[in-house]
N, C-alpha and C positions, 0 to 999 in steps of 0.2 A: 551525321546523327553520332557523335560520342557517347563511348558506354562506360560509365563509372564504375570502377572495382574499388569497393572501401572495404579495407583489409580492418576487420573488428577483432582482433585478438592482443596477445600480451596477457600478464597477471597482472598488470598494473599495481605493484607492491609498494612502490614512492610515496601509491596511495592510499595504504593502509591506514585504518584498517577500515573504511568504508571498501575498498576495492581487496575481494577476493577471488578464489579459484572460481566460485559458482556467480560473481558480481564483478565483469569484469569491468573497469573505468570508463568505457566511452556509453554504457547506459544509464553511469549514477547522474543526478542529476546538479551538475557541480557548480555551475552557470545558472544566476537567476531564476533555480528549480526546473533548469531544462538539462537531456543528456546532450551531449555535443553531439551525438551517432544520429539523435535527430534533426540537429541543427546541419550536420553535415548534409543527408536525404533531400532538406531543405534546400540545401543549396544547388542540389542536384535537379529541382524540381521543376524545367524548363522543357517541353515537351519539343521545343525546333533547336531543342542546341542536345540536348542529353537523353536517350534510352534510357528503358528500366534497368537501375543498377543491379550487378553481380556482388554479391556480399559473400564475403568469404573471413569464415569464423571456425572457433571451434566445435566441434558435434556437443560437449556440452556446454555450449553457451545459446544453441538453437534456441533455446526457449527463451532468455532474458533479450534476445539480441531480438527476434520474431516478433516479441511484444511490443516493440518499439515500433518496430517496422508496422505491424498491424495497427497502432496508433496513427503512423502515416497515411497508412489507407491506400496505398497507391503498388501496383505492381513492383516484385524485385525476386533474381534469381539467389539462390544460397549455395555456396561450396562448402563442404563443411569438410575440417580437419581432423582426422580422428586424435593429431597429438600437436601439438606446436614445434613447426618445423623454421622459424623464423621469415621473412621477409619476402626471398627471392623462391624459397618453394612454392610461395600463395600468390604472390605473383605467376609464375611460370603456369602453375597449375589456371589463373584465369585466361591465359593468352592461350595455351593450347583448348582450352573451352572455347573462347569466339573463333581462334582462326583468321583464315585470310586477312584483310586487311582494312580491319574495323579500327577507330580508333579505341583505345582505352585510356582512358584517364585513371590511376592511382593515386587513390588519395586515403589518409589514416583516418579513423573513425575517432579519434582523441583530439583534433584541432580546433582549433578555435578563431572562425574567421567571420568578421562583423559587416563589412560592406560585400554583401551578396553578389550587387551588382557590379562592380569592381572582379572579384573573383570570377563572374561569368563573364567579362569582356577581355580579361587578361585572357582565358582560359581560351574564345571564339579567335583573339590576335594571334592566341602560338598553331591552333591546330596547324595552318599551312606548313610551318615547321615540321611538325610531324609527319603530316602528309609527305614531304618531298623524303622522308626519311629516319629523320631526327628523332636521340631520345631525348625527351625536353623535360628539363628539372624547374621548377620555379626556384626561382633566388627569390631573397627576402634583404632588404636593406634594415642591416643591424642598428640596433637601437642601445647597445653595449655592446659593450666584450664578456659577452656571457662562452662559457665553458664547455655548456651541455648540448651544443651544437657543433656541424660539420658546418664546413667553410667551403667555398666555391670561387675561383679566381676566374672572373669572367675572360676569353679571352680573343681571338680576331671577329669581326662582323658576320653574317649571314648572307649569305647574295638573299634568302625570303624577305630579306630588309626587318626582320625583328625576331632580335634576340644574338646573341655569341655565343662560339665554340665555347666549349668549357675547357678552360689554361691546366686548372688543377682542383682536386679535389684534396680538402684537411680534415680530418676527422675526429672532432674535439678538442683542439688545442690549448693550450695550457694560458692564464691570464694575459701576461707577457705577448706573449706570440698573437691574442685574436686583436689587443689593443694597434701593434702593426698589419695586423691583415687586413682591420679595419680601414684606418690611412692609406691603404693599398689599392682600396674596393672592392675588397670580397664581399660574397653575399653568404648570409644564410643557406646552409641545406634546407629547402620545408620539406621534403620527403617527400613533394608530389610529382608525378610523371605525367607526360601526355606522345604517347606513343602508340605506331601501329601495331595489333600485335603479331603479324609476322615478322616485323621488324625485332621486337622482343622477342617472339622465342628463338629467331635465327642469333641473337645475339648472347642469349642462354646458352644456346646449345653450345655455340665457338668458346665461353669464355668458362660456363659453367656446365659441363656436361653433362654431368651425373644429377643434377638437380634438373634438367629440361627432361633427361629421359626418364628421372621416374616420376616427378610430376604427371608428364602426360601419360605415366603408365596407368596411374595411380586412378587416369577417369573411367568412367565404364563406360560401353561399346554405344550406348545410345542414351547420353544424358537427357535429363528433362531441367524440370523449374528450381530443383533441389538435387544437390548431388552430393552424396557423401562419398569420398575419396578412400583406395583401398588402402587399407591399414598400413599390409605388408609392403606395396609399391610406395606406399610413402613416406615409410620408414626410414627407408633406404636414402632420402633426400639429405643430403646435406645439412649442415643449422648454420645458416649464412644469411646475412642482409643481400638486398639486391644490390647497395653501396655497393660492397665490396665483391659481391656477385660477379657485376657486371659493369657500374657507372664506373668505378676507377679505372677500367682495362679497355673500353671500349672508346673508338672515334669517331662514335654518332652522338655523344654527350653534348645537348647543346644546353643554354641557360638563358630563361625569357625573365626579366624582373618583376615580380608582382605589383600589381596596382593596386592592392587590399592590405587588411589590415591582417596577419596571420600570430597563433601561441600556437606553441604544443602545451598542452595540457597533461605535462607527466609529472608534477610534483606540488605540493601545497603551497612551495609560493607563487609557481603559478599561476593557480586557481586565485590568491590571493589578489594578485595583478590584475585580475581577467575581472574580478566584480566589482560590484557597486560598492566602492568602498562609503562609509559618514565621515563626519569633517574631522576627524582625527584618522583616518585613514582606515579604521577597520572594516572587516569584512565578516557578517555575524549573518548565519543562516542557523535556522533551526529554533529552539528554547530554549533561549541564551539571553543573560545579562550579564551585562560590560558595564562597570563603573572605574574612573579612573584610566582607563587602557585607549593605548594609541600605536598604527601599527599592526593591527593582530588581525590573523583569520581565525574565527572562533564555530566550529560548525558544531549540531548538534542533530543527530534523527532520531532521539529518543529523550534521553533524561534534562532537565533543567540545570543547564553547566551556568554557575555564576564567574565572572573573571575580575579580579580586581586590583589596581596598583601598578599591571604591568606593561613593557611595550616591546614591540616586535617579538611576538610569543604565537605560536599555533598550536591551536586545541581543538581534537575532534574526538566528539566523541559518537562510538556506533549503539547498536544494541547489546554488544557484553564486549567492550574495550575501551578505551580510551589511550589517544594520542597524547600526551603535555611535549613540546620542545620549542627552542627558538628558531629562527628564519634560515639558520646557516646549517643546524642539525636537521632541519627537515630535507634538505638535500640527500640526507644518506637513511633514511625511512625506511629504504629496502632494505639494509643491513640488518634492520630492526626487527622486520617482517622475517628476516629469513631464519634471525631468534628464535622468535615467538612460535613458529612453523617447527620446530623444533624441540618446542618442551613440550611436557605431556597434555595430552585431551585436554586435560582441565583448567589448564592455565589458557586453554584456546577459547572455551567456554561452550554452552552447549544450546544457548540462545539467540545467534546469531539467525538472520533474516537465509531462508534456501531458498535459494531460484531452483524450479523447475519448467517442464514445456509448457504446462500449463500455467503457471503464476509463481507463485512462494509459498512457502509456512512458515510459522516461528513459532518456537516454543514462549509461552507467558510463564507457565509456572511449572515443578516438575517436584513428584515428591517418590515415597516408595512404589506404592499402585494407582497412581497416577499423574497425567501428563494434562497439562491444559495447552493450546497449541489458536494461532489464527490463522488461518487459510485462505489468502485470497485467489479466487480462479478469473483466469482474464476471460472477457467476452466469447463467447463462442468453442471455449473447452470445455474439458472433461478430465477428471481421473481417469484411473485404472478403474475397467471393472474388478473386483478387489472380495477378501477375505480374510480374517484375522483369526488363528488358534489359540491366541492370550488375550486380548481386551474384547471390551466392547467399547463403543462410541456414541455418546450423546453430542449433534449437529444441532448448533441456532443460528439462525439467519438473522445479521446483524444488520446487512445492506445488503440492495441487492433481490435477484431472485432465485433460486437455487431448483433443480431437476435432483430427487435425490429417491434414488434406485434400493429397495430393501428386498431381494428375494422377489417375486413376481407384482412387489407394491411398486407403484411410480406415484413419488408427492411435490408438489408443487409448492414453495415454501417461500415466503414471502419476509420480512423485517419482523425481529421477535417471535419466528416458529420455528418451532423445533420437531427432528428426531430422533428417534432412540434406533443404533446397529446394533444388536446384539453379539456376542461374542461369535461367531464361525457363520453367522448371516453373509450371504453375494452382498453388494452393494457397490456404490457409484453414485458420486459428487459431479456435478453439470451446470454451467453458466449457459443458459438459451439467448444470454441477455443481450443487450448493446452494453452494459456499465459493469464494472466490475464487483464478482459477487464475495461478500467478506461473511465467512463464517467462523465462530470461535465450538472448536473443538475439545471436548473433556475425554479423557480416556481413561478406562478403568482395567485394573488386569493385574496377573502377575509377572507378566514382561513387557516391556513398550518399547522395544527395539524394533526400528526402520525397518529390519529384515525377517520381522513379523508381519509380510506383506504376501500373499499369494494372487499373482496377479493372473486372472482370467483371461482376461483383452485388455491390449492398450492400445490407443490411436497412434501414442510415439514409438512402440517397439522396443519398449524394456522387459 
């Protein structure tokens, strides 16, 4: 049995404005209305090959990531990072958690692979190589001289009969170099690894001792199905990728060429390339109208977007921000995201969708003494038991069924039914049903800030 270790972190700044600190890119519906995390879970959903996965993600992302896992409906373990420390510490913590000679398959949650059977067949064929003590990296036959990927030079054939020793790693070469490498038979480095847990731990100890030591120390003595890594210990891990920490130094690296398609959805152009294009080469998602447009990506999660008479553009409209660039500029969206994060809060906006462990909320309108929000509560989840000193609230159910607690009263509300929560009342909103609950909340009061929440009891330890 192979244990999938799914790395579900990263800021995803190159996919601004949809990817935000509380909305990581693996949970976004980027491809045909589906998230890459959901598709990754489906790829490892084969009980005679894969054990339940271990998902490594930020503690702040437990809510949106967990919601995707809940929809998948299968068992999973969580390793929650108190802060991001790149891939080497994440893999080190997972390897220490598993221990022994279990095979671990390290996967990124933001990769797109449509050939599921080809993926599974390649992993199964590579398993004996990993069992023999190699760290198997899956190489992808290049489709062009991409400069955003690492490259692998295959070396001598292995005794196991599948794959080759890694001759050399080259990280993101320039365009002229990539053309030469492709002619020489180099493969793209997919960032997917298959290895025994004890081999990974030993190689980390040999080549990145600080990572191995502090990641192991961050684990609790008796880890359960949800592990919160110790903040002090994990913070001492160097911020370094697995490629730099281990793969470029180890003599155990082997490469197996993938017999499946692969794409790293890290930028808007890669989302365009992965989407279902119309006859003019456009990928249109959401409420979009395009006239005399070709080779473009236009995405809207809320407002109507009209695009006219352009070629090769990327337009992405979220609840509170809009990106407009050409394909070349879309490779530099990370720089724009950094500039916007440095701007005053008013520029960033107050109307983004904010994700919480129970679901999400979004401001719809805001005045001096009132605010209107849409709350979406995931099945089986509930907000904290709380009260407000400065505002009253009115909840109206529009979808699903709500269990509403107001002091010593419990109400069962359906669509078009509502409840009034006076200032100072102890209250809670819960979704006991099997479908998402949507509630419109109207706040009235002298102060409407999120810090006017006194939590009396909380399922998520906030």
